[in-house]
C-alpha positions as a printed Julia matrix, in Angstrom:
54×3 Matrix{Float64}:
 -11.33  -17.81  -68.32
  -9.22  -17.48  -65.18
  -5.97  -18.06  -67.05
  -6.78  -15.26  -69.46
  -7.46  -12.88  -66.57
  -4.18  -13.83  -64.91
  -2.33  -13.27  -68.18
  -3.62   -9.7   -68.27
  -2.49   -9.07  -64.69
   1.0   -10.57  -65.09
   2.6    -7.51  -66.78
   1.2    -5.23  -64.05
   2.98   -7.22  -61.34
   6.26   -5.93  -62.72
   5.03   -2.34  -62.75
   3.55   -2.25  -59.25
   6.16   -2.85  -56.57
   5.48   -5.79  -54.22
   2.03   -6.44  -55.7
   2.0   -10.11  -54.66
   3.01   -9.31  -51.1
   0.48   -6.5   -50.86
  -2.27   -8.79  -52.12
  -1.3   -11.33  -49.45
  -1.5    -8.51  -46.88
  -5.02   -7.62  -48.03
  -6.22  -11.2   -47.53
  -4.53  -11.39  -44.13
  -6.15   -8.12  -43.08
  -9.55   -9.32  -44.24
  -9.09  -12.55  -42.3
  -8.16  -10.54  -39.21
 -11.28   -8.4   -39.6
  -9.26   -5.26  -40.37
 -11.46   -4.26  -43.29
 -10.62   -0.56  -43.21
  -6.9    -1.31  -43.43
  -7.48   -3.83  -46.26
  -9.53   -1.24  -48.13
  -6.74    1.31  -47.78
  -4.19   -1.09  -49.25
  -6.56   -1.8   -52.14
  -7.04    1.93  -52.72
  -3.29    2.43  -52.93
  -3.03   -0.37  -55.49
  -5.93    1.14  -57.42
  -4.19    4.54  -57.56
  -1.07    2.87  -58.93
  -3.11    0.99  -61.53
  -4.76    4.17  -62.75
  -1.44    5.74  -63.69
  -0.18    2.75  -65.68
  -0.03    3.18  -69.43
  -2.99    1.6   -71.2
């Protein structure tokens, strides 16, 4: 199941600049307790996902 989910995400990595690094930032922020900042990064990623072609 996980592999199938990752396969769907793989093409989006190319379309969203620095997605891997931004995901790492989110986890670091969560670990540091900076939940509002992590949520903002996730919202930015979400906005970029919404404009991708389906």
